[in-house]
C-alpha positions as CSV (number, residue, x, y, z in Angstrom):
1,X,12.1,27.2,-107.1
2,X,15.1,29.0,-107.6
3,X,16.5,31.2,-105.0
4,X,14.6,34.6,-106.0
5,X,11.5,32.7,-105.8
6,X,12.1,31.6,-102.2
7,X,13.6,35.2,-101.4
8,X,10.4,36.4,-102.5
9,X,8.0,34.1,-100.7
10,X,9.8,35.4,-98.0
11,X,9.5,38.3,-98.5
12,X,5.9,37.7,-98.5
13,X,5.3,36.1,-95.6
14,X,7.3,39.3,-93.8
15,X,5.2,41.3,-95.1
16,X,2.1,39.9,-93.8
17,X,4.2,41.8,-90.0
18,X,4.1,45.2,-89.8
19,X,5.1,45.6,-86.2
20,X,8.5,44.1,-85.7
21,X,7.5,42.2,-81.9
22,X,5.7,39.6,-84.9
23,X,8.8,39.1,-87.4
24,X,10.6,38.6,-84.6
25,X,7.9,35.7,-83.5
26,X,8.0,34.4,-86.5
27,X,11.8,34.2,-86.8
28,X,11.8,32.1,-83.5
29,X,9.0,29.8,-85.3
30,X,11.5,29.5,-88.1
31,X,14.1,28.2,-86.1
32,X,12.0,26.0,-84.1
33,X,11.3,24.1,-87.3
34,X,14.7,23.6,-87.4
35,X,16.2,20.2,-88.3
36,X,18.3,18.5,-85.1
37,X,21.5,19.2,-85.6
38,X,23.8,16.6,-83.7
39,X,25.7,17.8,-80.7
40,X,28.0,15.6,-82.7
41,X,28.6,18.9,-84.8
42,X,28.6,21.1,-82.5
43,X,32.8,21.4,-81.6
44,X,35.5,24.4,-83.6
45,X,35.3,23.3,-86.3
46,X,31.9,23.8,-87.2
47,X,31.7,27.2,-85.1
48,X,31.2,30.6,-86.8
49,X,33.6,33.0,-85.6
50,X,32.1,36.7,-85.9
51,X,28.9,36.2,-84.6
52,X,28.0,37.2,-81.1
53,X,25.8,33.9,-79.6
54,X,27.3,30.6,-81.0
55,X,26.5,29.4,-83.8
56,X,27.1,25.9,-85.9
57,X,27.2,25.7,-89.2
58,X,28.3,22.2,-91.9
59,X,27.8,21.5,-95.6
60,X,27.4,18.7,-97.7
61,X,26.9,17.9,-101.4
62,X,24.2,16.4,-102.9
63,X,25.4,14.2,-106.3
64,X,21.8,12.1,-106.3
65,X,20.6,13.9,-109.7
66,X,24.3,13.9,-110.9
67,X,23.6,16.7,-113.8
68,X,23.1,19.2,-110.7
69,X,24.7,18.0,-107.6
70,X,23.2,20.5,-104.7
71,X,24.4,21.8,-101.1
72,X,23.0,21.4,-98.5
73,X,23.6,23.0,-95.4
74,X,22.5,22.0,-91.6
75,X,23.5,24.5,-88.8
76,X,22.5,25.7,-85.2
77,X,22.5,28.1,-82.7
78,X,22.2,28.8,-78.6
79,X,19.8,32.2,-79.3
80,X,16.6,31.8,-80.2
81,X,16.9,34.6,-82.8
82,X,19.6,33.3,-84.5
83,X,18.4,30.4,-85.2
84,X,15.3,31.5,-86.7
85,X,18.1,33.4,-88.9
86,X,20.0,30.3,-89.5
87,X,16.6,28.4,-90.5
88,X,15.9,31.7,-92.9
89,X,19.7,31.5,-94.8
90,X,19.3,27.3,-95.4
91,X,15.4,27.9,-96.4
92,X,17.5,30.7,-99.3
93,X,20.6,28.3,-99.6
94,X,20.7,24.4,-99.4
95,X,19.2,22.3,-101.9
96,X,20.9,24.6,-104.7
97,X,24.1,24.1,-106.8
98,X,27.0,25.9,-105.8
99,X,27.2,28.4,-108.8
100,X,23.9,29.3,-108.3
101,X,24.8,29.4,-104.7
102,X,27.7,31.7,-105.2
103,X,26.3,34.5,-107.7
104,X,23.1,34.6,-105.7
105,X,22.0,38.0,-105.3
106,X,20.6,37.9,-101.4
107,X,18.2,41.4,-101.7
108,X,15.9,39.7,-98.7
109,X,17.2,40.1,-95.7
110,X,16.7,43.5,-96.9
111,X,13.5,44.1,-98.2
112,X,12.4,42.6,-95.1
113,X,14.6,45.0,-93.5
114,X,16.2,42.4,-90.8
115,X,19.8,44.4,-90.8
116,X,18.4,47.3,-89.6
117,X,16.6,45.7,-86.6
118,X,19.3,43.6,-86.1
119,X,22.3,44.9,-83.2
120,X,25.5,45.3,-85.1
121,X,26.7,42.6,-83.4
122,X,24.1,40.6,-84.8
123,X,24.6,42.1,-88.2
124,X,27.9,41.3,-88.4
125,X,27.3,37.8,-87.9
126,X,24.8,37.5,-90.2
127,X,28.0,38.6,-92.3
128,X,30.3,35.8,-91.3
129,X,26.9,33.4,-91.9
130,X,26.4,34.3,-95.4
131,X,30.2,34.2,-96.1
132,X,30.8,31.0,-94.2
133,X,27.8,29.6,-96.3
134,X,29.4,30.8,-99.8
135,X,32.7,29.4,-98.9
136,X,31.0,26.9,-98.8
137,X,29.4,26.5,-101.9
138,X,33.0,27.9,-103.1
139,X,35.1,24.3,-102.2
140,X,32.0,22.1,-103.8
141,X,32.0,24.0,-106.8
142,X,35.9,23.9,-107.9
143,X,36.0,20.7,-107.1
144,X,33.4,20.1,-109.2
145,X,35.0,22.2,-112.4
């Protein structure tokens, strides 16, 4: 499934709820579904600067298919709502090539009105998470060229 197809799927899921309390519940549920993040990875090296809460991200290049190496992200947060945002970002970007990630237009964030329902500091954190995920992808992209 392409990044845009996944984004469209998320937009569809969020459109089922008019009330933002229900959308927050969906975000929390998504966060609870994240794979466990190893305590050993919750360190300063993996901490995202610019987030109000603690957010950790790691990335690895999966070369199982040498024709199409993909980036696999892992993440976590100490805040339940932010953990849901982490889960959304991982769902959209993980499993795609570095180039697909770097070139992606992440329109789902505005389409589900996520940014406008976050505090300014959480919105800055969202931008910091996206920046770090793209930096990981860019780094892997340069190793593949």
